[in-house]
C-alpha positions in Angstrom: 43.8 -34.0 -81.7 43.1 -36.0 -84.7 44.8 -38.9 -83.7 43.2 -39.1 -79.9 39.5 -39.0 -81.5 40.8 -41.5 -84.0 41.9 -44.0 -81.5 38.6 -43.6 -79.2 36.4 -44.2 -82.2 38.1 -47.3 -83.1 37.3 -48.5 -79.9 33.6 -47.6 -80.5 33.6 -49.1 -83.9 35.0 -52.5 -82.6 32.3 -52.2 -79.9 29.4 -51.7 -83.0 31.0 -54.7 -85.2 29.7 -56.9 -82.7 26.3 -56.1 -83.0 25.2 -58.1 -85.8 22.6 -56.1 -87.4 24.7 -52.7 -87.7 26.4 -52.2 -90.5 29.8 -49.8 -90.3 32.8 -48.9 -92.4 36.1 -50.4 -91.6 37.7 -48.9 -88.7 40.7 -47.8 -90.3 38.2 -45.5 -92.0 37.3 -43.2 -89.3 39.0 -40.0 -89.0 38.1 -36.7 -87.1 37.1 -35.3 -90.6 34.9 -38.1 -91.4 33.4 -38.0 -88.2 32.5 -34.2 -88.7 31.8 -34.3 -92.2 29.6 -37.2 -92.7 26.5 -38.4 -91.3 27.6 -42.2 -91.8 31.0 -41.5 -89.5 28.7 -40.3 -86.9 26.3 -43.1 -87.4 28.8 -45.6 -86.8 30.5 -43.8 -83.7 26.8 -43.7 -82.2 26.2 -47.4 -83.2 28.9 -48.1 -81.1 27.6 -46.3 -77.9 24.4 -48.3 -78.4 26.5 -51.7 -78.6 28.0 -51.0 -75.4 24.8 -51.6 -73.6 24.8 -55.4 -75.0 28.2 -56.2 -75.5 30.3 -58.2 -73.6 33.6 -55.9 -73.5 37.1 -56.4 -71.8 37.2 -55.2 -68.2 40.5 -55.3 -66.6 42.1 -57.0 -69.4 39.3 -59.8 -69.4 36.2 -60.7 -71.2 33.6 -62.2 -68.4 30.5 -63.0 -70.2 28.6 -62.1 -67.0 29.8 -58.3 -67.3 26.9 -56.6 -69.8 25.3 -53.2 -68.9 22.0 -54.3 -69.0 22.7 -57.4 -67.0 23.9 -55.5 -64.1 21.5 -52.6 -64.5 18.6 -55.0 -63.9 20.5 -57.2 -61.2 21.6 -54.0 -59.4 18.1 -52.6 -59.3 15.5 -55.4 -58.9 17.6 -58.2 -57.4 17.5 -55.7 -54.2 13.9 -55.4 -54.2 11.0 -57.5 -52.9 10.0 -58.7 -56.5 12.6 -61.3 -57.1 13.7 -64.1 -54.2 17.3 -65.6 -54.3 17.0 -69.0 -54.2 20.5 -70.0 -53.0 24.0 -69.0 -52.4 26.0 -67.9 -55.2 29.2 -66.7 -55.9 28.2 -64.2 -58.7 28.1 -60.8 -57.3 24.4 -60.1 -57.8 24.1 -62.1 -54.6 25.0 -58.7 -52.5 21.9 -56.9 -54.1 20.0 -59.9 -52.0 22.0 -59.6 -49.2 23.0 -55.8 -49.3 26.2 -56.9 -48.5 28.1 -54.6 -50.6 31.5 -53.8 -51.2 33.6 -51.5 -53.1 35.6 -54.3 -54.6 32.1 -56.4 -56.3 32.8 -56.7 -59.6 29.4 -56.1 -60.9 29.4 -52.5 -59.9 32.9 -52.5 -60.9 31.9 -53.1 -64.3 28.6 -51.0 -64.7 30.7 -47.9 -63.6 33.2 -48.7 -66.3 31.2 -49.4 -69.4 28.7 -46.3 -68.0 31.6 -43.9 -68.2 32.9 -45.6 -71.4 29.6 -44.8 -73.2 29.6 -41.7 -71.7 33.3 -40.7 -73.0 32.4 -41.9 -76.4 29.1 -39.6 -76.9 31.0 -36.7 -75.7 33.6 -37.6 -78.2 30.9 -37.0 -80.8 29.5 -33.6 -79.0 32.5 -32.1 -78.8 33.2 -32.8 -82.7 29.5 -31.8 -84.0 29.1 -29.0 -82.3 32.9 -27.8 -83.2 31.7 -28.2 -86.8 28.8 -25.8 -86.4 27.0 -28.3 -89.1 23.0 -27.9 -88.4 22.0 -30.9 -91.1 18.9 -32.2 -89.7 20.3 -35.8 -89.5 23.1 -34.9 -87.7 21.4 -32.8 -85.3 19.6 -36.0 -84.8 22.4 -38.0 -83.9 23.6 -35.1 -81.5 20.4 -35.3 -80.1 21.1 -39.2 -79.4 24.1 -38.4 -77.7 22.6 -36.2 -75.3 19.8 -38.8 -74.6 22.5 -41.0 -74.0 24.6 -39.0 -71.7 21.4 -37.9 -69.6 20.3 -42.0 -68.8 23.9 -42.8 -68.5 24.1 -40.2 -66.2 20.7 -40.8 -64.1 21.6 -44.6 -63.7 24.6 -44.3 -62.2 23.1 -41.5 -59.6 20.5 -43.6 -58.7 22.8 -46.4 -58.0 25.4 -44.8 -56.2 23.6 -41.6 -54.7 21.1 -41.3 -52.4 17.3 -40.7 -53.9 16.9 -36.8 -54.4 13.9 -36.6 -52.6 16.0 -37.7 -49.6 18.7 -35.6 -49.7 19.4 -33.5 -52.5 22.9 -32.2 -51.2 24.0 -36.1 -50.8 27.2 -36.9 -52.9 26.1 -38.3 -56.3 28.5 -39.1 -59.1 31.1 -37.8 -61.0 29.8 -35.5 -64.1 31.6 -36.3 -67.1 30.1 -33.5 -69.9 33.1 -32.3 -71.4 36.3 -33.6 -72.7 38.4 -31.2 -71.1 37.2 -32.8 -68.0 39.7 -33.3 -65.6 40.5 -36.8 -64.7 40.7 -36.3 -61.2 37.6 -34.8 -60.5 35.0 -35.0 -57.4 31.6 -36.1 -57.1 29.0 -33.6 -57.6 25.7 -33.5 -55.8 22.9 -35.3 -56.4 21.2 -32.2 -57.2 23.7 -30.8 -59.6 23.8 -34.6 -61.1 19.9 -34.0 -61.4 20.4 -30.6 -63.3 22.8 -32.0 -65.7 20.4 -34.8 -66.4 17.6 -32.4 -67.0 19.7 -30.5 -69.1 20.9 -32.8 -71.5 17.3 -34.5 -71.8 15.9 -31.1 -72.6 18.4 -30.3 -75.2 18.2 -33.8 -76.7 14.5 -33.3 -76.9 15.2 -29.8 -78.8 17.4 -31.6 -81.3 16.0 -34.7 -82.2 13.2 -34.3 -85.3 13.5 -37.7 -86.8 12.1 -40.8 -86.1 15.0 -44.0 -86.7 12.6 -46.4 -84.4 12.3 -47.4 -81.0 15.7 -49.2 -81.0 17.4 -45.5 -80.9 16.6 -42.4 -79.1 13.8 -39.6 -79.9 12.3 -36.6 -78.8 9.5 -38.8 -77.3 12.3 -40.8 -75.1 13.7 -37.8 -74.3 10.6 -36.5 -72.8 9.8 -40.0 -71.2 13.4 -39.6 -69.3 12.4 -36.0 -68.3 8.9 -37.3 -67.0 10.9 -39.9 -65.1 13.9 -37.8 -63.6 11.1 -34.9 -62.7 8.8 -37.5 -60.7 12.2 -38.3 -58.8 12.5 -34.8 -58.0 8.9 -34.4 -57.2 8.8 -31.9 -59.3 5.2 -33.0 -60.1 3.7 -30.7 -62.6 6.6 -30.9 -64.7 6.6 -34.9 -64.6 2.8 -35.0 -65.5 3.5 -32.6 -68.7 6.2 -34.4 -69.9 4.1 -37.9 -69.8 1.4 -35.9 -71.5 3.7 -34.8 -74.4 4.9 -38.5 -74.7 1.0 -39.6 -74.8 -0.6 -36.5 -76.9 2.2 -37.6 -79.6 0.2 -40.5 -80.6 3.5 -42.5 -81.4 2.6 -45.1 -78.9 -0.9 -47.2 -77.9 -1.5 -49.3 -74.9 -0.9 -52.7 -75.4 -4.4 -54.5 -74.9 -5.2 -57.7 -72.6 -4.3 -59.8 -75.8 -1.3 -58.4 -77.2 0.7 -57.4 -73.5 1.7 -60.7 -73.1 3.7 -60.6 -76.2 5.1 -57.5 -75.7 8.5 -58.3 -74.3 9.1 -60.9 -77.1 8.4 -58.4 -79.6 9.4 -55.2 -78.0 10.7 -53.5 -81.4 7.2 -53.8 -82.9 5.2 -53.5 -79.6 3.1 -50.6 -79.5 4.0 -49.4 -76.1 7.6 -49.2 -76.9 9.1 -45.7 -76.8 12.8 -47.2 -76.6 14.3 -50.4 -76.1 18.5 -51.9 -76.7 17.5 -54.1 -79.5 18.9 -57.5 -79.5 19.1 -60.0 -82.5 19.4 -63.7 -82.8 23.3 -63.0 -83.4 23.4 -61.7 -79.6 21.4 -64.6 -77.9 23.7 -65.1 -75.4 21.9 -68.3 -74.2 23.1 -69.9 -70.7 25.7 -67.6 -70.0 25.7 -64.0 -69.7 22.0 -63.3 -70.8 19.5 -61.2 -68.5 17.1 -64.2 -68.6 19.3 -67.0 -67.5 19.1 -66.3 -63.7 15.4 -65.9 -63.5 13.6 -68.3 -66.1 14.6 -71.5 -67.4 12.8 -74.2 -69.6 14.9 -76.9 -67.8 17.6 -76.4 -70.0 18.3 -72.9 -70.9 19.2 -71.1 -67.8 20.4 -71.1 -64.4 16.8 -70.2 -63.0 18.0 -69.3 -59.5 15.7 -66.6 -59.1 11.8 -66.0 -59.0 9.1 -64.2 -58.3 8.8 -63.2 -54.6 5.8 -64.6 -52.7 5.3 -60.6 -51.7 5.0 -59.8 -55.0 2.2 -62.7 -55.8 0.3 -61.8 -53.0 -0.5 -58.6 -54.0 -1.4 -59.7 -57.6 -3.3 -62.5 -56.3 -6.5 -60.7 -55.7 -6.9 -60.7 -59.9 -5.9 -64.0 -61.2 -7.7 -62.9 -64.6 -4.7 -59.7 -65.0 -2.8 -61.0 -68.1 0.1 -59.6 -66.2 0.7 -62.9 -64.7 1.7 -64.3 -67.8 5.1 -63.4 -67.3 5.0 -65.3 -63.6 5.6 -68.9 -65.0 5.3 -71.4 -62.2 7.7 -75.0 -62.6 5.4 -77.7 -62.3 6.3 -81.1 -61.5 4.3 -84.2 -63.2 1.3 -83.7 -60.6 0.8 -80.5 -61.6 2.2 -78.7 -58.2 4.5 -76.2 -57.9 8.4 -77.2 -57.3 10.6 -75.7 -54.5 14.0 -75.1 -54.4 15.3 -74.9 -50.9 12.2 -74.0 -49.5 11.3 -71.6 -52.4 8.6 -71.9 -54.5 9.5 -71.6 -58.3 7.9 -69.3 -59.9 10.0 -68.1 -63.1 10.0 -64.7 -64.8 9.8 -64.6 -68.4 9.8 -60.8 -69.3 13.2 -61.2 -70.5 12.6 -64.5 -72.8 10.8 -65.7 -75.9 12.4 -62.9 -78.7 12.1 -65.5 -81.7 11.1 -68.2 -79.4 14.2 -68.1 -77.7 14.2 -68.6 -73.6 17.3 -66.3 -73.2 16.8 -63.4 -75.8 14.6 -60.1 -75.9 15.1 -56.4 -76.2 15.0 -54.6 -72.8 12.5 -51.9 -72.7 14.0 -48.8 -71.0 11.2 -46.7 -71.8 7.2 -47.6 -72.4 3.9 -45.8 -72.5 2.4 -47.5 -69.5 5.0 -45.8 -67.5 3.6 -42.6 -68.8 0.4 -43.2 -67.3 2.1 -44.0 -64.0 4.0 -41.3 -64.0 1.1 -38.8 -64.7 -1.0 -41.0 -61.8 1.7 -40.6 -58.9 2.2 -36.8 -59.9 -1.3 -36.3 -60.0 -1.8 -38.3 -56.6 0.7 -36.0 -54.6 -1.2 -32.9 -56.6 -4.1 -34.2 -54.9 -6.0 -34.7 -57.9 -6.9 -38.1 -57.1 -9.7 -38.8 -59.8 -7.6 -38.1 -62.3 -4.9 -40.1 -60.8 -7.4 -43.0 -60.8 -8.6 -42.4 -64.2 -4.9 -43.0 -65.3 -4.9 -46.3 -63.4 -7.7 -47.7 -65.0 -6.2 -46.7 -68.5 -3.7 -49.5 -67.9 -6.2 -51.8 -66.2 -8.8 -52.0 -68.7 -6.0 -53.0 -70.9 -4.7 -55.9 -68.7 -7.8 -57.9 -68.5 -9.4 -55.8 -65.3 -12.4 -54.4 -67.3 -14.6 -55.3 -64.3 -12.3 -53.9 -61.6 -11.7 -50.4 -62.5 -11.2 -48.0 -59.6 -13.8 -45.9 -61.3 -12.8 -42.8 -59.1 -13.1 -44.6 -56.3 -10.2 -45.9 -53.4 -10.2 -49.1 -52.0 -11.0 -48.9 -48.4 -7.6 -48.3 -46.5 -6.1 -46.8 -49.7 -4.6 -43.4 -50.4 -4.4 -42.3 -54.0 -0.5 -42.6 -53.7 -0.8 -46.1 -52.1 -2.8 -47.4 -55.4 -0.6 -45.9 -57.8 2.7 -47.6 -56.3 0.8 -51.1 -56.3 -0.2 -50.3 -59.8 3.5 -49.3 -60.7 4.6 -52.6 -59.0 2.7 -54.7 -61.0 2.9 -53.1 -64.2 6.3 -52.8 -64.0 7.6 -55.9 -62.4 11.1 -56.9 -62.9 11.7 -53.6 -65.0 14.3 -51.8 -62.6 11.8 -49.7 -61.1 10.6 -51.2 -57.5 13.7 -49.9 -55.2 13.5 -46.9 -56.7 9.8 -46.2 -56.1 10.1 -47.5 -52.3 12.9 -45.7 -51.3 12.3 -42.4 -53.0 8.8 -42.2 -51.9 10.3 -42.5 -48.3 9.1 -46.0 -47.7 10.5 -49.6 -46.3 11.2 -52.3 -48.4 9.3 -55.5 -46.7 11.0 -58.3 -47.1 9.6 -60.8 -44.6 9.7 -64.0 -46.6 11.9 -66.8 -46.5 14.8 -66.8 -49.2 18.7 -66.1 -49.4 18.2 -62.4 -48.8 18.7 -63.7 -45.5 22.0 -63.9 -45.6 23.9 -66.7 -43.3 20.5 -68.4 -42.5 18.9 -71.1 -43.5 15.0 -71.7 -43.7 14.8 -74.1 -40.6 16.6 -71.0 -38.8 13.6 -68.7 -39.2 10.3 -68.3 -38.0 8.1 -65.8 -40.3 5.4 -65.5 -37.9 7.7 -64.0 -34.8 8.8 -60.3 -35.5 11.3 -59.7 -38.1 13.5 -57.6 -36.2 15.8 -60.1 -35.3 16.9 -61.1 -38.8 18.8 -59.0 -41.1 17.8 -57.0 -44.1 14.1 -58.5 -43.9 13.1 -54.7 -43.8 15.2 -52.3 -45.6 14.2 -48.4 -44.3 14.6 -45.6 -46.8 17.6 -44.3 -44.5 19.7 -47.1 -44.5 23.1 -46.6 -46.0 22.8 -49.8 -48.0 20.0 -48.7 -50.5 23.0 -47.6 -52.6 26.4 -49.3 -53.9 29.6 -48.1 -52.7 31.5 -46.4 -55.1 33.7 -49.1 -57.0 37.2 -49.5 -55.7 39.0 -48.6 -59.0 37.7 -44.9 -59.0 38.4 -44.6 -55.4 41.9 -45.7 -56.0 42.7 -43.6 -59.3 40.6 -40.7 -58.2 41.5 -39.5 -54.7 39.1 -36.5 -55.1 36.5 -39.3 -54.9 34.6 -39.8 -51.3 33.3 -43.2 -50.4 29.9 -43.9 -49.5 29.1 -44.9 -45.8 
């Protein structure tokens, strides 16, 4: 066992060593005894797990700069939504999210599956070692709690991508749960319901163990509560979603950014007053044009590919309030005459939420949980509990900090809106490009409307379509929650190596 543990943690420490802001001990210094008996050993091992969210690691013997957990996390979610439009055909597998031309062999899902379980395997090893030691030292219990949080977080992101929404079919196949070092390698997928139960149990345990504040770049009890709020919202356990959101808010650790500070939040995530948990990048982690999150959705003319843009659909929703400071993250590319440029007939509105940390166009520390989401989770839960006035008040807490002091709901729904309509519209604007939109649509059993020109219309050109006519004859302009392609195929590697795993239809 000692030899097995050592080899696993050598790999984790190698991952951590590429995270330039972390101090680690030499890889040959790690042993099972060091892991169990020293906080430094645990910290080094856990740093390796955190580093895997942002490092480019070898997959199938190759290091591909396009392979990074967070890059795939956002592309697989947001590029399938109606918030981002595809500006051209590309050989990058991110194109399959736009076109819904999914395949079990597409490289981005294969890598995301692989690195997710690599993180899970690493934290499982820490959990096993610490729990066997019986050490109740507060610092070690904090690190143990962070492991439980990361396991819950990774399982949750996997089941959202590869399993149907809980609200649609909790008995559908989910993912392979990995919660023990003694798990059989060949293991069947658990149901969506069972996966959610495991995620909830892990997050609850994480919250109970974490008593120390190590900074927003690490998990905390508030981050675990935030995850529990999100998970319960997806389950439609609305009272629990509301209660956990209230716990985060009432902790008083966080504060909504104002209309003055909000435009700088994402460039300064580690010091932002809203940030609950982020993945911290440093200047040494600036991947530039190749492999960064920002490179596909922003360019200063030289810094990135800039091939995907904020959609006309999202911009039309936001158009009623030009004073909204959330427009600051949508940047039009203009010509010398001040006109918005077009690429293949698509207006070029870049997205800068993942840019400008330290002034770099390709650097940020992506925020996984922030306070505004907690107000939105509360509001959605309240809307579904028929507490309309409370829901609108929570939306107004956000709106008055985004430059909309003169356009508050003040307890009154707009004509033609339900409370849920108002909440989902606010979620769309506030959380745009942060990996929420597709899940918000489909878990609420709605249809994604992509009735606008873009290369999500696979095989067509702009001149082939007439958007004034019914879109029914064009592929993937509207995507109902009942479509099989709202989730991805289980990667071919897992299906071939694990015959107990069934494939998605």
